[in-house]
C-alpha positions as CSV (number, residue, x, y, z in Angstrom):
1,M,-28.2,-227.4,97.3
2,K,-25.9,-225.8,94.9
3,R,-26.0,-222.1,93.6
4,L,-25.7,-221.4,90.5
5,P,-24.6,-217.8,89.7
6,L,-26.1,-215.8,86.8
7,G,-24.4,-212.6,86.6
8,R,-24.9,-210.5,89.7
9,A,-27.7,-213.3,90.7
10,G,-27.7,-217.0,91.9
11,V,-29.9,-219.0,91.0
12,V,-30.8,-222.6,93.7
13,R,-33.5,-225.4,93.0
14,V,-35.1,-226.4,95.5
15,V,-36.6,-230.1,94.4
16,E,-40.0,-230.5,96.6
17,F,-40.5,-234.2,94.8
18,Q,-39.8,-236.5,91.9
19,F,-42.0,-238.8,90.2
20,D,-42.1,-240.9,86.3
21,L,-45.5,-240.8,84.6
22,G,-46.5,-243.2,82.0
23,T,-47.2,-241.3,79.1
24,K,-50.8,-242.6,78.8
25,S,-50.9,-240.4,81.4
26,L,-50.8,-237.5,78.5
27,P,-53.6,-238.8,76.4
28,R,-53.3,-236.0,73.9
29,T,-49.6,-235.7,73.5
30,P,-49.3,-238.1,70.1
31,E,-46.7,-240.5,70.2
32,T,-44.8,-239.2,66.7
33,A,-44.2,-235.7,68.6
34,R,-42.7,-237.6,72.1
35,R,-40.5,-239.7,69.6
36,E,-39.5,-236.4,67.5
37,N,-38.6,-234.1,70.1
38,A,-36.8,-237.6,72.3
39,D,-33.6,-235.3,71.7
40,L,-34.9,-232.5,73.3
41,L,-36.1,-234.3,76.4
42,V,-33.5,-237.5,76.5
43,P,-32.2,-238.4,79.4
44,D,-32.9,-236.1,82.0
45,F,-37.5,-235.7,81.3
46,F,-38.3,-238.4,79.3
47,D,-36.9,-242.0,78.3
48,P,-38.5,-243.4,75.3
49,D,-37.6,-247.5,76.1
50,T,-39.9,-247.6,79.1
51,D,-42.8,-244.5,77.5
52,R,-42.1,-242.1,81.3
53,W,-41.4,-238.6,81.8
54,H,-39.2,-238.3,84.8
55,I,-41.2,-235.5,86.6
56,A,-39.7,-233.0,89.4
57,I,-42.0,-230.1,91.5
58,Q,-39.9,-228.0,92.6
59,S,-39.1,-224.1,92.9
60,W,-36.4,-221.2,92.0
61,V,-35.0,-219.3,94.6
62,I,-33.0,-216.4,93.0
63,E,-31.2,-214.2,95.0
64,V,-30.2,-210.8,93.2
65,D,-29.9,-207.0,94.0
66,G,-30.5,-208.2,97.9
67,L,-33.5,-209.9,97.3
68,T,-34.8,-213.3,98.0
69,V,-37.5,-214.1,94.9
70,V,-38.7,-217.8,95.3
71,V,-40.6,-219.0,91.7
72,D,-43.8,-221.1,92.0
73,T,-44.0,-222.5,95.3
74,G,-44.5,-227.0,94.7
75,V,-47.6,-228.6,95.7
76,G,-47.2,-228.2,99.3
77,N,-48.4,-230.0,102.7
78,D,-51.5,-231.5,104.1
79,R,-53.6,-230.4,100.9
80,S,-57.1,-232.6,100.1
81,R,-56.3,-233.3,96.9
82,P,-59.5,-236.2,96.1
83,H,-58.2,-235.4,92.3
84,M,-54.7,-235.9,92.2
85,S,-54.4,-239.2,94.6
86,P,-50.1,-238.4,94.2
87,R,-50.3,-235.3,95.6
88,D,-52.9,-236.2,98.2
89,H,-51.9,-235.3,101.7
90,L,-48.5,-235.3,101.1
91,N,-45.8,-235.0,103.1
92,T,-42.4,-233.9,101.9
93,G,-39.1,-232.1,103.1
94,F,-39.4,-229.1,101.1
95,L,-38.6,-226.3,104.1
96,A,-35.9,-228.0,105.4
97,A,-34.8,-228.2,101.3
98,L,-35.1,-224.9,101.7
99,Q,-33.5,-223.9,105.4
100,S,-31.0,-226.5,103.9
101,S,-30.0,-224.9,100.6
102,G,-29.4,-221.4,103.1
103,I,-33.2,-219.7,102.2
104,D,-35.3,-219.0,106.0
105,R,-38.5,-218.1,104.7
106,H,-39.4,-215.0,106.6
107,A,-36.1,-213.7,105.0
108,V,-38.2,-214.3,101.3
109,D,-39.5,-210.7,99.5
110,V,-41.4,-211.6,96.9
111,V,-43.4,-215.1,96.2
112,V,-43.8,-215.4,91.8
113,N,-46.5,-218.1,90.7
114,T,-46.7,-218.0,86.9
115,H,-49.7,-219.3,87.5
116,I,-52.4,-221.5,89.5
117,H,-51.8,-224.6,89.0
118,S,-51.6,-226.9,92.4
119,D,-48.3,-228.0,91.5
120,H,-47.3,-224.4,91.2
121,V,-49.0,-222.7,94.5
122,G,-49.2,-225.1,96.9
123,W,-46.7,-223.8,99.1
124,N,-47.6,-220.4,99.1
125,T,-49.5,-221.5,102.3
126,M,-48.7,-224.2,105.4
127,L,-51.1,-225.5,108.4
128,D,-50.9,-223.8,111.3
129,N,-53.3,-224.4,114.5
130,G,-55.7,-225.4,111.6
131,S,-55.5,-222.9,109.9
132,W,-54.0,-222.0,106.0
133,V,-51.6,-219.0,107.2
134,P,-48.7,-217.4,104.3
135,T,-45.4,-220.1,104.4
136,F,-43.0,-217.1,103.7
137,P,-45.0,-214.3,106.1
138,N,-42.4,-210.8,104.9
139,A,-43.0,-211.1,101.3
140,R,-45.4,-210.0,98.6
141,Y,-46.8,-212.6,96.8
142,L,-47.3,-211.9,92.5
143,V,-50.1,-214.0,91.2
144,P,-51.3,-213.5,87.0
145,A,-54.6,-211.7,88.0
146,N,-56.0,-213.2,84.6
147,D,-55.5,-216.4,87.0
148,Y,-56.8,-214.8,90.0
149,H,-60.0,-214.0,88.0
150,H,-60.6,-216.9,86.2
151,F,-60.0,-218.9,89.5
152,Q,-61.5,-217.3,91.9
153,P,-65.0,-218.5,93.9
154,D,-67.1,-216.7,91.8
155,G,-64.7,-216.8,88.2
156,P,-65.7,-219.0,85.1
157,A,-63.6,-222.0,86.5
158,A,-66.3,-221.9,89.0
159,R,-69.5,-221.3,87.0
160,Q,-68.5,-223.5,83.9
161,P,-70.3,-225.9,83.4
162,T,-69.5,-229.5,84.1
163,H,-70.6,-232.9,81.7
164,T,-68.9,-235.7,83.8
165,E,-67.6,-236.5,87.3
166,A,-63.9,-235.8,85.9
167,E,-64.9,-232.7,85.0
168,Q,-66.8,-232.0,88.5
169,A,-63.4,-233.7,90.0
170,Q,-61.7,-230.9,88.5
171,Q,-63.9,-228.6,89.2
172,H,-63.8,-229.0,92.5
173,G,-60.1,-229.4,92.9
174,N,-60.0,-225.7,91.5
175,Q,-61.4,-224.0,94.5
176,L,-59.9,-226.1,96.7
177,V,-56.7,-225.2,96.1
178,F,-57.5,-221.5,95.7
179,A,-58.8,-221.9,98.9
180,D,-56.3,-223.4,101.0
181,S,-53.0,-221.7,98.2
182,V,-54.3,-218.2,97.1
183,L,-56.9,-217.2,99.2
184,P,-54.8,-216.8,102.4
185,V,-52.4,-214.7,101.1
186,A,-55.1,-212.0,99.2
187,D,-57.0,-212.3,103.0
188,S,-53.3,-211.4,104.9
189,G,-53.1,-208.4,102.1
190,Q,-49.7,-210.1,100.8
191,L,-50.8,-210.9,97.2
192,V,-50.4,-208.5,94.2
193,E,-52.0,-209.4,91.2
194,W,-49.5,-208.8,87.9
195,S,-49.7,-209.2,84.5
196,D,-48.2,-207.5,81.4
197,D,-44.8,-206.4,81.7
198,Y,-45.4,-205.7,85.9
């Protein structure tokens, strides 16, 4: 993987997997908005001829001032995601890609989760002898406080009434994500809730 120098920092992109998604999968995005902004998205993110998005699930690793920081951790392997079939029980080469980029998961100092969605917190943990354990055992995991409180088991996301099967599936999926990708980090004492300009 290529390391991009930014001042005294180095940044590495670590891709977990890539896929295409039809625009019908994003029904709230008006076609006019896609067309009017195509010049910002083409050729890497959107193909107007096929009406498909090019999606990459990835992490960014920043090395600066002696720290190794991972920003977002993708989807993760072995996860039950019945509400998102493309992400259900994945088996990707993310850890191998991380290692081939010269990143030792044991040497990561900080993990930043920009938000708690299944494609941003999955590799926070990994399955080890039937238990979810922190993938980066020596890191502090910075998680947005508002998201943490929203998605925790007794938070608003869990208490919100559901009206459709899709809403019920999403609510259950949110609970699965929190249980396997966030709670084990909190239980390990490695989680730090951040807000404002922490």
